[in-house]
N, C-alpha and C positions, 0 to 999 in steps of 0.2 A: 719786392714783396708788398700787397694789397693789405692797406689797412682801411677801418672803418670806424669812424670817431664819432663822439656824442658827448656832447654836455645835459645838466636838467634841463636848459632852455633853449636847445641849440636843434639845428637841423640833423637828421642820420643820412649820411651818405651808404647805400646798399653796394655791397659788390656785386655784380654781374656775371663773376665765376665764384669756384669754389675758391675759398677761400683757411689759408693755414692758422692765421693768428686774427686778433681781433683788439684794438686799440681804445680805451675810454676814460675819457675824466672824472677824475673824483672831485666832489664836489664840499664844498664844508656847508651845504645846502641846509638849511635849517626852517621847515613850513612856515611862512609868516600866516598871520591870520590875516584871512579873507571874512568877507562878507558872508557872514553865516545863513545861510537855505533853509531856513526854521520850514519843520516840520508841521508848519501850522496852517489848516486848512482856510481856504480864503472862499469867501463864501459869495462875491464877485463874479458872476459874468458875464465872458467874454463879449463882445461887445458883437449881436449878430452878423455885421457888416466884414468881421474877420474869421467866422467859423460857417465851416460847408458842411453839412450833413453829408455821407453818403452808403449810401450801400457798401455789403461787402462785396458783392461782384462789379464795383464800382468803381476801384481803387487805382486810377487810371496812373495818376503821379503817388503814389504810396503816401506813407508820411512817415514823417521822424519825428522820436522824445529827447529828453533829455534824461540824461544818466550821470549823477553824481554819486562818488564814494561813501561809504555810511562815517567814514572819518575827515570826509573831508574841511568840516568846519572845526576844526582841532588843531591847534600849536604843536606839531609833533616831528621829529625828526623823523627821517629817513628810515632809518633801521626800527623807530619806534612805530613808525607807521606799518613795518611789514610785520613787525612784533605781534600786535594788534590782528592785523588782517591773518595771521597765521594760527594765532587762538583763536577766530572763529574758524577758520580753514581746517584745523584738525578734528572740530566737530562735527563739520560737513563730510569731511572722508568717514568718519565711523558713521557718519547716517547711508550715505552710498555705500556702503561695505555692508551695512545692514539691511538693505535697500535690495541689492545684489541677492545677499544669500537666501532675503526669505522668501523672493521672486526664486528662489530652486527647491524651494523647502516647501511640498506642497501640505506639510502641518502646519502651516501661517494664517491664520486667519483672518488679517487685516491685510492688504499690501501697504508696501513702506514705500517713503518717496522722499528724494532729498531734501526738499526746504531750504530754508533761509537762502542768504547770498552776500554780496558784498558791492550791491549795487543799486540806486533807489532810482525809479522812474517817477518821471513827473506825470501825471494826468488828473483827467476829470470826470465822473461818475453823476449819472443821474441830469435830470432836465429841471431847473437849472443846474448847469455844472459846478458839481463841488470839487476843489483841488483836491488832491492826496497824492504822498507819496508813496511807491510801492517798491517791497524787493522786487529786482525779476530775479528767473531762476530757470538755467535750459538744463536743470537737472529734472522737474517735474512740469505739471499739467495745468492745473484745477488754477484759476483763476478765481481770488478770493478777498473778502475784506469783513472785517467785523462790522455786525450792523449794532442797532441804537438798541434793539431789544432782548442785547445778549446777557445771557444770566451768569457765564465767564467770561470774562473779556481781562485781556490782558492791557495794559500802559502803553498806548499811544499817543504820538504828539499833534495830533489832531483829533477832531470830536468824530463820535462813530458815524456810521453814513444810515441817513433815518430814510427808509423807502417812502415813508407818507408823505417826505417831501417832496417827492420826484413823480411827475405826470409821465414819466416814460418805464417805470417800474413795472415789472410784468414775473408772475411766479411761473416756474416751468412746470406742467404737469408730468405724471410719474410717464408714459408716452412718448415723450421725445428724443430725440437721438442723445442728445449729452445726455440723460439722466439716465440712458441705458449703456453709455456708454462709460460711466464712472464704477471706479473697482469696488465701492462699496456704496450700495442706497437702496432706500426703504418708500415707502408712501406712508403719507398723512393728508386726508380727504381729496386725496387726489392731486396732492402734492409732493415734488420730489425732495427728500429729501436725502445728504450725505456725509460719509466720514472720509477723512481723510487725514493719515497719519505720515509722522515724518521721518521715521527711524530711532527716536527715541520717546521719552514721554510727550513729544509734542504732537497736536492735533487742530482742526477744524472741521467743529459739526457743525449744519444748519441746513437749511434749504437753497436748493438751487433756483433763481432768476433767471431774466434778462436785464436788460438797460443799456444806455448809451456812456459808451466809454468816448471820451473826447483826447488828443494828443496835439497838442499843440493845437495849430487852427482848423483841426478836422477832426469831425464825429461821427462816431459810426454807429449804429444804432443795432441793438438787438444782441450785444455782445453776452453768450452764458456765462454766468459767473455765481461762486457760492456766497450766499450771506450769514455769515458765520455767529451762532448763537452760543457756543462752548466752545472756548479756545485756548487751549493750555500748552505752558513748556514756553521754551525761550528761544530768543533768537529771531524775534518777527519784531519785534519793539522797536524797531529803527524806522518802521514805518505801519501802514496801513493795512495790510495784508500783504497780499504774492500775485504776483503775473508769469502762469507759468509760458513756461519758451519752450516745453520740449516737443519731441513727437507725435504727440498720441492726439486723440479727435478734442480733447478739453479746452488744450491750450491756444493762446492765442493768435501764434501763428497757422494752427490750423484750421482754426473757427472764419480766418480772413480767407476768400477764394484766390486770394495771393501768397501762395505758400512758399514766400523766400523772405530771409531777413537779413540783417546784416549789421554790425557795433563797430567799432572802432573805438578804443580803448585811451584814456591818457595814463602817461607812467604813473605811477602812484605816488610820487612826490607832487603832482604836476597843478595848479590851482584852476586849472582850465577844464573845463567838462566835456564829457565823455559823450555819443551817440548812437541813439537805435535807430535805423533804417528799417520801415517794413514795408512791406508789396512792392511795386513795380519802382521804388525808389532805393531800392536795397541792389536792384540791379545795376543802377547807374554809378558804374566804377570804370575807372579808367582801366583796360587793361593790357596791362603793359605786358613785356618780355619778362617783368622781376612776379610776376603774378600766377602763383603755386596754388594749383587745382588737386585735389585728390577724392577719389568716391568717399561717399557715406554707407560705412553698411552697417548693417541691423541683425542687433540681439532679441530673439524674441521672446529670450528671459525678461529683458529690462527693454522695452519697448522705446521707453521716452527718453532714453539719452544719444547722444551722436559719437556713436562710435568710429575712428580711425582706422586706417589696416595703417602699423608701424613696423616698419620693416627691419630696420636697424636703428644707430648713434654713430655718428664720428664725432670724434672731440681731434680738432687738429684737422691731420690731412692723417687719424686712425680710424677705422672703422672698427668699433669697440667688439670685442669676440664673445657677444651678446648672443644665445641659443634663439634659434627662428621663433622656435614656438613659445617663448616668453611672451610675446606680445599678444599671442591670437585669442580668442573665446574659446574656453573648454567647450567639449559637449555639453557639460552642465551648466553654463551659461554664464559660467563666472571665467575670470582674467578680462582680458581686452584691455584697449585703452581709448576711454572720451575725451573729450574736449568739455571744458564746462567752465563757464562765465563767473562761477560763485566761488569756485577755489584759487586761493590763491597762489599759489608757487606750484611746481609740476612732481607729481609723486610717480617714482617708477618702481613697478614689483623691485623688492629688496637686490637679489642677486643683478636685477642690471643696473639697480643705481649703484650698487658698491661699486661694480665695474667700472662705470662711469666718473665716478669716484677717486678711483684709483688712478685712471688717464689723467685726469687734472692735475693730481700732486705729483707724476711723472713728469709731466710734461711745461707745469711753471716754472717760472725760477723763483719765488719767494718763498719764504721759509713759512711751512704749516704750524698752525696752533692750534689750540683744543676749541672746540665749541662752547662757547657760553651761555647762561642766561642772558645777558644782554640780546643773542641773535639767536638761539634758541634754531641754530643751522647746522649743516652737520660734519661743514667744510670750510676751512676759513684760513687766510693766511693773512701775515703781516707785509704789509707794505710801505713805503716810506709815506713819513706823514703829510709829508711836503709837497706829493704827487700830484701833478695836473693831468697825468695822462699815465692811464697802467695797460700793459699788454696781454690778453688771454689768451689761452686757445678758442680756436671757433668750435663753437656748438650746432650741430646740424641733423635734423632729426630726416629720417627717409622715408617718410611716408609712401605708398603707393604709386608711383607718380609725380611724386614730387617729392623734391629737396629743400626744404623750410631752413636757410640758414639763416640765426637769428643774430643780431648783432649784441655785443657783449653786455650792455644793458638793461638785454631782455633776460639774464642769468646770472649775473655776478653783481652785487649790491654793496656800496663803499663808501664812505664819507671821510672826514678829515679826522677822524679816530685812528686810521692807521691800518684799520682791521678791513679785509674783503674777503666775501662768502659766496658759494654757490649757494643759489635761490632755489634749490630744489631739495627734496627728500624721500625717502623711501616708506612704500607700502605693502603690502600683504595682498599679492592676486592682482587685482584692478590698479591698472596706472592711469593718471588723470594728467592733462595738458590744463597747467591752469593760468588764472589772469595775468601773472607777472610775465610767462612770458608770449601773450597776446597782445605787450601794451606797444601801441605804434604800428599795429598791423590792421589793414581793415580786413574781418572777417565774413565772408558771405557766404549764408547758408543757403542752400537751392533743395530746397524738396521733393521740385518737377524732376531735375536731372541727378537729384540726389548725391550732390556733391559740395566738398565747401573751399572755398578759393581764399586764397592770403594772399594780399595787397600792400606792399611797403606805403606805407602812409605815416607825415605827420598829424594824431589826430588832436583833435582841439582848436 
């Protein structure tokens, strides 16, 4: 019997063939305090010698950006981190469901988008550059930040962006392609105005402009973004706005002429940073035999999302008897499976989740305990409190052309409390592959080939 083992700070050993059981170390880890990466804008521009200005068609080497989790500065246990993230994640799932339902309802006046997320990107805006942290969102497209002249602003940890202090700022005319790509836009004195809503009372409204955006030591001019003047709702105050990485024309990846990006997310309790790679750099990966590639599919009703074709799920050596139609996109645009960096745990359509949960119960040698407020998860087991290694059934997602075998630490969570829980939940209709299941995987989005690849990697 093959085993793959891991610890919070250890290397993952991935099997090269199908495994029935996985084992993992249980840690008493309580996240130590780390240097708080304060979300305060730094007005000191980078030295000219360390920055290069690139046209969007000249990203020969691409660039990378640093990501951090919104709770990375807190002293939380592993379960506390997951509980906090799940609280935000449930609101996001509600937004996503509202977005999908709105897309198939012709009576809805304003299109709805996913909004917020779990990761903040370091970037700078303007000339001279002013640094910010912005939420990344693979479920929406618009890039926006609050501007100094806003009439309604949420509290953010950095100063508002001031267009008058930037020599590269320019308003977008109504005739621009990005303006016509907006779901809700209008004109005022020839300038493009926008309204972007996020599935609840959250929204941003303002005018469209172009600016130079800087990532690490790379500056890219003429990126279209929203200058928010009326910004309402919650979930955005961790950063200074949002960077959309969806599939629509307004997103950052679509505005670059190299429509390819990848990210590598560290584990939820890790103090190490995650990375986002854009352009050519996203292709610079080691295509080992462990790489799994599956086609991206499109849903015309929700074009911003990254849909995957999930054919089935195995627990141990058992293919769970899920109906083939469960994960398919319905004719009305509902259903399907998306991969999303902003949702914490994986949510499966309710009937499928119940079958997966029951299979874990039948194959586990540990007693089931009732879910508690401490975990907010549906399936938990009692394990010996002094255990250093736990054996659990292997979880495999059977995507079209790719069987993604996950290490146990990507779907079970445990600590020294003597409780181990399945880090998954149920949803209605749409299923979502969350970021907990994407830990320590290089996830490559290729919008030219219309594929997504998973490469086992110790992120950070």
